[in-house]
C-alpha positions in Angstrom: 12.5 3.0 15.1 9.9 5.9 14.6 7.3 6.1 11.9 6.9 9.9 11.3 3.5 10.1 9.4 1.3 10.2 12.4 2.0 6.6 13.9 3.7 5.7 17.3 7.0 4.8 17.9 7.9 1.1 16.6 10.3 -1.0 18.8 13.8 -1.0 17.6 13.8 -4.9 18.6 11.4 -7.9 19.2 8.9 -9.5 17.1 6.1 -7.6 15.0 3.4 -9.3 13.6 1.5 -7.7 10.5 -1.8 -9.7 9.8 -4.2 -9.3 7.2 -6.8 -11.8 6.1 -8.1 -10.0 3.0 -5.5 -8.1 0.8 -1.8 -7.9 0.3 -0.6 -4.8 1.9 1.5 -6.7 4.5 4.5 -6.8 2.1 4.9 -3.2 1.3 4.2 -2.2 5.1 7.0 -4.5 6.2 9.3 -3.0 3.5 8.3 0.8 4.5 9.2 -0.3 8.2 12.3 -1.7 7.0 13.2 1.4 5.0 12.4 3.5 8.1 14.7 1.3 10.4 17.6 1.5 7.7 17.4 5.6 7.7 18.7 5.3 11.2 21.3 2.8 11.4 23.2 0.6 8.8 21.4 -2.7 9.0 21.5 -6.2 7.1 18.0 -7.2 5.9 16.8 -10.5 5.4 13.4 -11.0 3.5 12.5 -14.9 3.9 10.5 -15.4 1.1 9.5 -17.9 -2.0 9.8 -15.0 -4.3 12.9 -14.0 -6.3 15.6 -11.1 -5.2 14.3 -9.3 -8.4 11.1 -9.5 -7.1 11.7 -7.9 -3.6 13.7 -5.2 -5.3 10.8 -4.5 -7.6 8.7 -3.6 -4.9 11.3 -1.5 -3.1 11.6 0.3 -6.5 7.6 0.6 -6.7 7.2 2.1 -3.4 10.3 4.4 -3.5 12.3 2.7 -0.7 15.9 3.8 -1.1 17.5 3.1 2.3 17.2 -0.8 2.2 18.6 -0.9 -1.3 22.0 -0.7 0.6 20.9 -3.7 2.7 21.6 -7.5 2.1 18.4 -9.3 0.7 18.5 -13.0 1.3 16.1 -15.4 0.0 15.1 -18.7 1.8 12.0 -20.8 2.0 12.6 -23.6 4.7 11.0 -23.7 8.2 13.1 -26.2 9.3 16.3 -24.2 8.8 14.7 -21.2 10.4 17.5 -20.6 12.9 20.2 -20.1 10.4 17.9 -17.9 8.4 17.3 -15.1 11.1 20.9 -13.9 11.1 20.3 -10.2 10.1 19.7 -7.1 12.2 15.9 -6.9 10.4 14.1 -10.2 9.3 11.1 -9.9 7.3 9.2 -13.3 7.1 6.7 -13.4 4.3 4.0 -15.8 4.2 4.7 -16.8 7.9 1.2 -18.8 8.0 2.0 -20.7 4.8 5.6 -21.4 5.9 4.5 -23.1 9.3 0.9 -24.2 8.1 2.0 -28.0 7.9 4.8 -28.0 10.8 2.2 -28.0 13.8 2.2 -26.3 16.9 5.2 -27.6 18.6 7.5 -26.3 15.6 5.9 -22.9 15.9 6.7 -22.8 19.4 10.3 -23.8 19.2 10.5 -21.0 16.4 9.0 -18.4 18.7 11.4 -19.5 21.6 14.5 -19.0 19.2 12.9 -15.8 17.9 12.7 -14.6 21.8 16.6 -15.3 22.1 17.1 -13.1 19.1 15.1 -10.3 20.6 17.5 -10.2 23.4 20.6 -9.7 20.9 18.7 -6.5 19.6 17.2 -7.9 16.5 13.9 -7.2 14.8 11.6 -9.7 13.2 8.4 -8.8 11.2 5.9 -11.6 10.7 3.7 -11.2 7.7 0.6 -13.3 9.1 -2.7 -14.3 7.7 -4.6 -15.8 10.8 -7.1 -17.6 8.5 -4.6 -20.3 7.7 -4.2 -21.2 11.5 -6.4 -22.7 14.1 -7.3 -20.8 17.2 -4.3 -22.4 19.2 -1.8 -21.5 16.7 -3.0 -18.0 16.1 -3.0 -17.4 20.1 0.8 -18.5 20.0 1.7 -15.9 17.5 -0.2 -13.1 19.5 1.2 -14.2 22.6 5.0 -13.9 21.3 4.4 -10.5 19.4 5.8 -7.4 20.9 3.7 -5.6 18.3 0.4 -6.5 16.6 -0.7 -4.5 13.3 -4.1 -5.7 12.0 -4.8 -4.4 8.1 -8.0 -4.6 6.7 -9.4 -3.6 3.3 -13.0 -2.8 2.7 -14.6 -1.4 -0.6 -17.0 1.6 -1.0 -18.2 1.6 -4.5 -15.2 1.5 -6.6 -12.8 2.9 -4.1 -10.9 0.8 -1.5 -10.5 1.6 2.1 -7.4 0.6 3.9 -7.3 0.5 7.6 -4.7 -0.2 10.2 -5.6 -1.1 14.0 -2.6 -1.2 16.4 -3.7 -4.0 18.4 -0.3 -4.0 20.7 3.0 -2.1 20.4 5.5 -2.4 23.1 6.5 0.7 24.7 3.6 2.9 23.4 0.5 3.6 25.0 -2.8 1.7 23.8 -3.4 3.5 20.5 -7.1 4.4 20.5 -8.0 5.0 16.9 -7.9 3.2 13.5 -5.5 4.8 11.1 -7.0 5.1 7.4 -4.0 5.0 5.2 -2.7 4.4 1.6 0.7 3.1 0.1 2.0 4.7 -3.0 5.2 5.9 -4.3 5.4 8.2 -1.3 5.4 5.2 0.9 2.9 5.3 4.0 0.3 8.0 3.6 -2.0 8.7 6.3 -5.4 10.0 5.3 -6.0 13.0 7.5 -9.3 13.4 6.8 -10.0 10.7 9.1 -8.4 12.4 12.1 -11.0 13.7 14.9 -10.2 15.8 18.2 
C-alpha cells in the first residue's frame, strides 16, 4: 500500500499502530489507509468497534472514502474472542487500549502472538492506541510487536489546530526524518506543503 500524498510506502501486511493521546484523528487516519489499500486490491475490511455500522459508514461518507464502501464492515467488541474477529484482509481495531485495559499483560501478549501468525498469512492489522491508558510495560509490548508506528499529535496556536504525524517506524522504509503536518478533510489526507524544507 502506498500513500501518494507525500508519505513513504506502508507495508501491505503486518501490525501498524496509530497512536494518539490527545484528539481523535486515529479513526479517520485508519479509514484513509484502508481506502488506499482497497484501491489496489479487492479486500474485506473488519472494523472492530463499539460503534454502530452506520457510524462507521458515516465516517466513510464524511471523509469521501468510496473504495472501502465495497468492503465488509463487521462490528464486534470482545477481546476474549479476538481470534475469530481478525478474519479479514484488513482489520482495524478502534480503541485498542480500552479494549485491553482490563485484560492484563498476558492476554495482550497472546493477542500479539496470534496477530504475528496472521501477518504471515498476508493480513494487515491497524491498531488505534492511546498510550496513556496502559502502563510502561504494556506500551513496550505494543511498540515491540508493531511493524509500523505512526504518532499523531494536535497542538493549538490561537484558534487554529495544528496536526502533526511523526513516523516512528515503518517496515521496509528508511527512517523518516521529519514531522508531517497534515489535515484530514473531504479530500482525504492532505499534507501541508508549507512545512516542507530542503
